[in-house]
C-alpha positions as CSV (number, residue, x, y, z in Angstrom):
1,X,116.4,87.7,104.3
2,X,119.2,85.2,104.9
3,X,122.9,85.4,104.3
4,X,124.4,82.7,106.4
5,X,122.1,79.7,106.1
6,X,122.6,76.5,104.0
7,X,119.1,75.3,103.0
8,X,118.8,71.9,101.5
9,X,116.1,70.4,99.4
10,X,114.6,68.8,102.5
11,X,114.7,71.8,104.7
12,X,113.4,75.0,103.4
13,X,114.7,78.3,104.7
14,X,111.5,79.6,106.3
15,X,112.8,83.1,106.5
16,X,112.6,83.4,102.7
17,X,108.9,82.4,102.7
18,X,108.0,84.5,105.7
19,X,109.6,87.8,104.5
20,X,108.4,87.2,101.0
21,X,104.8,86.8,102.3
22,X,105.2,89.9,104.4
23,X,106.3,91.8,101.3
24,X,103.3,90.6,99.3
25,X,100.9,91.8,102.0
26,X,102.7,95.2,102.2
27,X,102.6,95.6,98.4
28,X,98.9,95.1,98.4
29,X,98.3,97.5,101.3
30,X,100.6,100.1,100.0
31,X,98.8,100.2,96.7
32,X,95.4,101.1,98.2
33,X,94.8,104.9,98.1
34,X,95.0,106.9,101.3
35,X,95.0,103.6,103.2
36,X,95.7,104.0,107.0
37,X,97.0,100.4,107.0
38,X,99.9,101.5,104.7
39,X,101.2,103.5,107.6
40,X,102.0,100.2,109.4
41,X,103.8,98.5,106.5
42,X,107.5,98.2,105.9
43,X,107.8,101.6,104.3
44,X,106.9,103.3,107.6
45,X,109.9,101.9,109.5
46,X,112.7,101.8,107.0
47,X,113.9,103.8,104.0
48,X,113.2,100.9,101.6
49,X,109.9,99.2,101.2
50,X,108.3,95.9,100.1
51,X,109.6,96.2,96.5
52,X,113.2,96.1,97.7
53,X,112.4,93.1,100.0
54,X,110.8,91.3,97.1
55,X,113.7,91.8,94.7
56,X,116.3,91.1,97.5
57,X,114.7,87.7,98.3
58,X,114.2,86.9,94.7
59,X,117.9,87.6,93.9
60,X,119.0,85.4,96.9
61,X,116.7,82.6,95.9
62,X,117.8,82.8,92.2
63,X,121.4,82.7,93.2
64,X,120.9,79.7,95.4
65,X,118.7,77.7,93.1
66,X,120.3,78.4,89.7
67,X,123.8,78.7,91.2
68,X,123.4,75.1,92.4
69,X,122.0,74.0,89.1
70,X,125.0,75.6,87.3
71,X,127.5,73.8,89.6
72,X,125.8,70.4,89.2
73,X,124.3,70.5,85.6
74,X,126.5,73.1,83.8
75,X,126.0,76.5,82.2
76,X,123.7,75.3,79.4
77,X,121.1,73.4,81.5
78,X,121.1,76.1,84.2
79,X,120.6,78.8,81.5
80,X,117.7,76.9,80.1
81,X,116.1,76.6,83.5
82,X,116.5,80.4,84.0
83,X,114.9,81.3,80.7
84,X,112.1,78.8,81.3
85,X,111.4,80.8,84.5
86,X,111.7,84.1,82.6
87,X,109.1,82.8,80.1
88,X,106.8,81.8,83.0
89,X,107.1,85.3,84.5
90,X,106.6,86.9,81.1
91,X,103.4,84.9,80.5
92,X,102.2,85.8,84.0
93,X,102.9,89.5,83.4
94,X,101.0,89.5,80.0
95,X,98.1,87.6,81.6
96,X,98.0,90.0,84.6
97,X,98.2,93.0,82.2
98,X,95.2,91.7,80.2
99,X,93.0,91.2,83.3
100,X,94.2,94.5,84.8
101,X,93.3,96.6,81.7
102,X,90.0,94.7,81.2
103,X,89.1,95.6,84.8
104,X,90.1,99.2,84.6
105,X,88.4,99.8,81.2
106,X,85.2,98.0,82.0
107,X,84.9,99.8,85.3
108,X,85.5,103.1,83.6
109,X,82.7,102.4,81.1
110,X,80.3,101.0,83.7
111,X,80.8,104.0,86.1
112,X,81.3,106.5,83.4
113,X,84.4,107.9,85.0
114,X,87.3,108.6,82.6
115,X,89.4,109.5,85.6
116,X,90.0,105.9,86.4
117,X,91.9,105.3,83.1
118,X,94.1,108.3,83.8
119,X,94.7,107.3,87.4
120,X,95.7,103.8,86.5
121,X,97.8,104.9,83.5
122,X,95.6,103.3,80.9
123,X,94.7,106.4,78.9
124,X,97.2,105.7,76.2
125,X,95.7,102.2,75.7
126,X,92.3,103.8,75.0
127,X,93.8,106.3,72.5
128,X,96.1,103.9,70.6
129,X,95.4,100.3,71.7
130,X,97.5,98.7,69.0
131,X,100.7,100.6,69.8
132,X,100.1,100.4,73.5
133,X,99.6,96.6,73.3
134,X,102.8,96.1,71.4
135,X,104.7,98.3,73.9
136,X,103.2,96.3,76.7
137,X,104.5,93.0,75.1
138,X,107.9,94.7,75.0
139,X,107.6,95.6,78.7
140,X,107.7,99.3,77.8
141,X,104.1,100.1,78.7
142,X,103.7,99.8,82.5
143,X,100.5,101.1,84.0
144,X,100.2,101.8,87.7
145,X,101.2,98.8,89.9
146,X,102.6,96.9,86.9
147,X,106.3,97.7,87.2
148,X,107.8,95.0,89.5
149,X,107.4,92.0,87.3
150,X,109.0,93.6,84.2
151,X,111.9,94.6,86.5
152,X,112.3,91.1,87.8
153,X,112.1,89.6,84.2
154,X,114.9,91.9,83.0
155,X,117.1,91.1,86.0
156,X,116.5,87.4,85.8
157,X,117.3,87.4,82.0
158,X,120.9,88.4,82.7
159,X,121.3,85.9,85.5
160,X,123.1,83.1,83.5
161,X,125.8,85.6,82.4
162,X,126.1,86.9,85.9
163,X,126.6,83.4,87.4
164,X,129.1,82.6,84.8
165,X,130.9,85.8,85.6
166,X,130.9,85.0,89.3
167,X,132.7,81.8,88.6
168,X,135.5,83.4,86.6
169,X,135.6,87.2,87.0
170,X,133.6,88.1,90.2
171,X,135.6,91.4,90.6
172,X,134.7,92.5,87.0
173,X,131.0,91.7,87.6
174,X,130.9,93.7,90.8
175,X,132.8,96.6,89.3
176,X,130.5,96.7,86.3
177,X,127.4,96.6,88.6
178,X,128.7,99.3,90.9
179,X,129.7,101.6,88.0
180,X,126.3,101.2,86.4
181,X,124.5,101.9,89.6
182,X,126.7,104.9,90.3
183,X,126.1,106.3,86.8
184,X,122.4,106.2,87.4
185,X,122.8,108.2,90.6
186,X,124.5,111.1,88.8
187,X,122.5,111.0,85.6
188,X,118.8,110.2,85.4
189,X,119.1,109.8,81.7
190,X,120.8,106.5,82.3
191,X,117.6,104.5,82.1
192,X,115.4,102.4,80.0
193,X,112.8,104.3,78.0
194,X,109.1,103.6,78.6
195,X,105.8,104.2,76.8
196,X,104.5,106.8,76.1
197,X,107.7,108.7,75.4
198,X,109.9,110.4,74.7
199,X,110.9,111.4,78.2
200,X,109.3,108.7,80.2
201,X,111.5,105.9,81.7
202,X,110.9,102.8,83.8
203,X,109.6,103.7,87.2
204,X,111.9,101.0,88.7
205,X,115.2,101.5,86.7
206,X,116.7,98.0,86.1
207,X,120.1,99.7,85.6
208,X,120.0,100.8,89.3
209,X,118.1,97.9,90.8
210,X,120.5,95.4,89.4
211,X,123.0,96.3,92.2
212,X,120.6,95.0,94.9
213,X,119.6,91.9,92.8
214,X,123.1,90.9,91.7
215,X,124.6,91.4,95.2
216,X,121.9,89.1,96.6
217,X,122.4,86.6,93.8
218,X,126.1,86.4,94.8
219,X,125.1,85.8,98.5
220,X,122.8,83.0,97.4
221,X,125.3,81.4,95.1
222,X,128.1,81.6,97.7
223,X,125.9,80.4,100.4
224,X,125.3,77.1,98.5
225,X,129.1,76.7,98.4
226,X,129.5,77.6,102.0
227,X,131.5,80.7,101.3
228,X,129.7,83.4,103.3
229,X,131.0,82.6,106.8
230,X,132.6,86.1,106.9
231,X,129.1,87.6,107.0
232,X,128.8,86.3,110.6
233,X,131.6,88.5,111.9
234,X,130.6,90.5,114.9
235,X,131.8,93.9,113.6
236,X,129.6,93.5,110.5
237,X,126.6,92.5,112.7
238,X,126.9,95.6,114.8
239,X,127.4,97.8,111.8
240,X,124.2,96.4,110.3
241,X,122.4,96.8,113.6
242,X,123.5,100.5,113.8
243,X,122.4,101.3,110.3
244,X,119.1,99.5,110.7
245,X,118.4,101.3,114.0
246,X,119.3,104.7,112.5
247,X,117.0,104.1,109.5
248,X,114.2,102.9,111.8
249,X,114.4,105.9,114.1
250,X,114.5,108.5,111.3
251,X,111.8,106.9,109.1
252,X,109.5,106.0,112.0
253,X,109.9,109.5,113.3
254,X,108.6,110.8,109.9
255,X,105.7,108.4,110.2
256,X,104.7,109.6,113.7
257,X,105.1,113.2,112.6
258,X,102.6,112.5,109.8
259,X,100.1,111.3,112.5
260,X,100.8,114.1,114.9
261,X,102.2,117.2,113.4
262,X,103.5,118.9,116.6
263,X,105.9,116.0,117.1
264,X,109.4,117.4,116.1
265,X,111.2,115.9,113.1
266,X,114.5,114.4,114.2
267,X,116.1,114.7,110.8
268,X,114.6,116.8,108.0
269,X,113.8,114.6,105.0
270,X,114.4,117.3,102.4
271,X,118.2,117.0,102.3
272,X,117.8,113.2,102.1
273,X,115.4,113.1,99.2
274,X,118.2,112.8,96.5
275,X,119.5,109.7,98.3
276,X,116.0,108.1,98.7
277,X,115.0,107.8,95.1
278,X,113.0,104.7,94.5
279,X,113.3,104.8,90.7
280,X,117.1,104.9,90.9
281,X,117.5,103.0,94.2
282,X,119.2,105.8,96.1
283,X,122.1,105.0,98.3
284,X,120.1,105.3,101.6
285,X,117.5,102.8,100.3
286,X,120.2,100.4,99.2
287,X,122.3,100.5,102.3
288,X,119.3,100.4,104.6
289,X,117.9,97.4,102.9
290,X,121.2,95.5,103.0
291,X,121.7,96.4,106.6
292,X,118.2,95.2,107.6
293,X,118.7,92.0,105.6
294,X,122.0,91.2,107.4
295,X,120.7,92.2,110.8
296,X,117.5,90.1,110.4
297,X,119.4,87.1,109.1
298,X,121.8,87.2,112.0
299,X,118.9,87.3,114.6
300,X,116.6,84.8,113.0
301,X,117.6,81.3,112.2
302,X,116.2,79.4,109.2
303,X,114.0,77.2,111.4
304,X,113.4,79.6,114.3
305,X,110.7,78.5,116.7
306,X,108.3,81.3,115.8
307,X,108.6,80.3,112.1
308,X,107.5,76.8,112.8
309,X,104.6,77.8,115.0
310,X,101.0,78.3,113.6
311,X,101.2,82.2,113.9
312,X,103.3,82.9,110.8
313,X,101.5,80.4,108.6
314,X,99.6,83.0,106.5
315,X,103.0,84.7,105.6
316,X,104.6,81.3,104.9
317,X,101.9,80.0,102.7
318,X,101.7,83.2,100.6
319,X,105.5,83.3,100.4
320,X,105.6,79.8,99.0
321,X,103.2,80.7,96.2
322,X,104.6,84.2,95.6
323,X,104.1,84.6,91.9
324,X,100.4,83.6,92.0
325,X,99.7,85.7,95.1
326,X,101.6,88.7,93.7
327,X,99.5,88.7,90.6
328,X,96.3,88.3,92.7
329,X,97.4,91.1,95.0
330,X,97.8,93.5,92.1
331,X,94.3,92.8,90.9
332,X,92.9,93.1,94.4
333,X,94.7,96.5,94.7
334,X,92.9,97.7,91.6
335,X,89.5,96.5,92.9
336,X,90.2,97.9,96.4
337,X,91.2,101.2,94.8
338,X,87.8,101.3,93.0
339,X,85.9,100.3,96.1
340,X,87.5,103.0,98.3
341,X,86.9,105.6,95.6
342,X,83.2,104.7,95.1
343,X,82.1,103.8,98.6
344,X,83.5,106.5,100.8
345,X,87.1,105.6,101.7
346,X,86.7,106.2,105.5
347,X,88.6,104.3,108.1
348,X,86.1,101.5,108.4
349,X,86.1,100.9,104.7
350,X,89.9,101.0,104.6
351,X,90.1,98.4,107.3
352,X,87.4,96.3,105.6
353,X,89.1,96.4,102.1
354,X,92.5,95.8,103.6
355,X,91.4,92.8,105.7
356,X,89.3,91.4,102.8
357,X,92.2,91.5,100.4
358,X,94.7,89.9,102.8
359,X,92.2,87.1,103.7
360,X,91.6,86.4,100.0
361,X,95.3,86.2,99.3
362,X,95.7,83.7,102.2
363,X,92.7,81.7,101.1
364,X,94.0,81.4,97.5
365,X,97.5,80.5,98.7
366,X,96.0,77.8,101.0
367,X,94.0,76.4,98.1
368,X,97.2,76.2,96.0
369,X,98.9,74.3,98.8
370,X,96.0,71.9,99.0
371,X,96.1,71.4,95.3
372,X,99.8,70.6,95.3
373,X,99.3,68.2,98.2
374,X,96.4,66.5,96.3
375,X,98.7,65.8,93.4
376,X,100.9,63.6,95.6
377,X,100.3,59.9,95.5
378,X,99.6,57.9,98.8
379,X,103.2,56.8,98.7
380,X,104.4,60.4,98.8
381,X,105.5,60.7,95.2
382,X,104.6,64.0,93.6
383,X,102.7,63.9,90.4
384,X,103.1,67.7,90.0
385,X,106.0,69.9,90.8
386,X,108.0,68.7,93.8
387,X,107.8,70.8,96.9
388,X,111.6,71.1,97.1
389,X,111.7,72.9,93.8
390,X,109.2,75.5,94.7
391,X,111.9,77.7,96.2
392,X,112.4,79.1,92.7
393,X,108.8,80.3,92.4
394,X,109.6,83.8,93.7
């Protein structure tokens, strides 16, 4: 979650891959029902969770990659590259949606359990498949687990205008972003409508989440230009450390209280709920995520020793292939959900399903790495996509 590095095409910022891989594992584990392993993911030690980490890193990477492209190739070429990526994400979302619904509906019929369709938010597709499919193509129909990619697609779609704004009117961009985020905090009706209506809205409100994404885009863009040295100031580091520690102590205390009820709660969560909205990216989630990002980036260098050791390889390999592994993780979450419901979701089964899913994700990522390496000629020239460009995959 870097803010001060200057990665080049020959030296990847391994922190991006590591934390993106960590987020992918956490998203999978968090989606499994009543999973004991979810008590040990990011959501158990901070106000934010893996979704914020995923969007934060994606914003930083987008700002770095497409910001560089805009500086070197101009607005038009950079914009075309952005929308090419948007198209790739859209195709991946539609493909994932199709397999997702096929899995849920087939399982419901095979097991004769209509509860599954309702649990995964697919009931409306069974009732009016034509309308539901059209709404899905418009990103309005988002069954369970299917909300992160639509959010990222919408955020990335406005990126060319944002980057152009950063070059000429950065203050106006930030003011607009802040006012929009603030409006959402005071009025839940400031949202994008979702299917089925009329009162349903996107679970992850892009009008709120744009604040985190655009701020990180700016960091990535400015980092390429070498304009984020002020982020290394000592007072900002200690502020981020204090906010990160406070968030950790409060959130982890809640986690421990969930395991052992007699343990006293340090800070009651009830008064904080309005500020912890995931849908509207409440202020505690936003500030905690930014503080943790700055604190982590200050402590961990882009090529830190532990990042180049064998231990973090599973996180790195999944982070480098994030789109594919994200889609795979969603499908594995659905299958794991069904397994835990049908085969007694005890602790042993929870561990088994969690471990199996993570191992499959790592194995597929390793296979993708092997395939890319196999496309290289003996002289080192890549027949497929060059490794250096893969930073934009997330």
